[in-house]
C-alpha positions, 0 to 999 in steps of 0.5 A: 500500500505505501505511506499516505501523503498528507496534503499541506494546502500549499499546492494542489492536493494529489489524487488519493489525498484525504481532504476536508469539505464542508457538507451543508446537509450535515453542517460539518467538515467531512473527510473525502478522497481526491479523485481528480480536477476540472477547470472552468474558464472565467464566467466574465470571459477573462482568459487569465482567470479560471475556476479550479474544482477538486473532484472528491468522493467518500464511501458509505458501505458499497456506495461511492459518493461523489462531490466537487468543490472549488479549490478554495473550499477544500481544507487539509485533513489536519485543519480544524474549524475556527482556525484561520486558513490561508495557504500562503501563510506559514502556520503559527505555533 
């Protein structure tokens, strides 16, 4: 199986990395596994800007539940609600 890599939030998460997404139906952050990405062009037609989506899934029994979130709405697995999240800053200790 190998060692599991933990995404630190500074670059794109890798396929197979565990991340947190917020589920409105459960009103909490839940762990999901990254399955891939898709990119949409800017809605305003600006070719310099794109929306990056992270495709994720979790398993419930034999069901694979898929979801997708904007990259800015995905958190590292070690992140906790209430903590500031800015991937450009070094974490404070």
